[in-house]
C-alpha positions in Angstrom: -5.1 -0.5 -17.5 -2.4 0.1 -14.8 -1.6 -2.7 -12.3 0.2 -2.7 -9.0 2.1 -5.8 -7.9 2.0 -7.4 -4.5 5.7 -6.5 -4.1 5.0 -2.8 -4.8 2.2 -2.9 -2.3 4.4 -4.5 0.3 7.2 -1.9 -0.3 4.7 1.0 -0.1 3.2 -0.3 3.2 6.8 -0.6 4.6 7.6 2.9 3.3 4.5 4.5 5.0 5.1 2.5 8.2 8.6 4.0 8.3 7.3 7.5 7.7 4.6 7.1 10.4 5.1 4.2 12.8 2.2 2.5 14.4 1.0 4.2 17.6 -1.0 3.6 20.7 -1.7 0.4 22.6 -3.5 -1.0 19.6 -0.6 -0.2 17.3 -2.8 1.4 14.6 -1.3 1.8 11.2 -1.1 5.3 9.6 -4.0 5.9 7.2 -1.9 5.2 4.1 -0.5 1.9 5.3 -3.9 0.9 6.5 -5.5 1.7 3.1 -2.9 -0.5 1.4 -3.1 -3.3 3.9 -6.6 -4.5 2.9 -5.8 -5.1 -0.8 -2.5 -6.6 0.1 -4.1 -9.1 2.5 -6.8 -10.0 -0.2 -4.0 -10.6 -2.7 -2.3 -13.0 -0.3 -5.5 -14.9 0.4 -6.4 -15.1 -3.4 -2.8 -15.8 -4.5 -2.8 -12.8 -6.8 0.4 -11.3 -8.0 -1.1 -8.0 -9.2 -4.3 -6.0 -9.2 -5.7 -3.2 -11.3 -5.1 0.3 -9.8 -8.8 1.1 -10.3 -9.9 -1.4 -7.7 -8.0 0.5 -5.0 -9.9 3.2 -3.0 -8.9 6.8 -3.3 -6.6 6.8 -0.3 -4.8 3.6 -1.3 -4.4 4.8 -4.9 -2.9 8.1 -3.6 -0.6 6.3 -1.2 0.8 4.0 -3.9 1.1 6.8 -6.4 3.0 9.0 -3.9 5.3 6.1 -3.0 6.0 5.4 -6.7 6.8 9.1 -7.4 9.2 9.2 -4.4 11.0 6.0 -5.6 11.3 7.3 -9.1 13.3 10.3 -7.8 15.9 8.1 -6.0 
């Protein structure tokens, strides 16, 4: 089973925020950052350091996988 760490989630959220900054009066996050923010917040509340990839919804899983691929090519 593959896991994603809280540090990876935070880095991915920051990456997606830099690619598509929050907009509007309500400062809504882009869909990718928003999808990653919920499991990130839950991990903070639960004190978890990593979670299985299969608990992420499809958009969050795609966002973290895309971020990982981009970072591997650097």
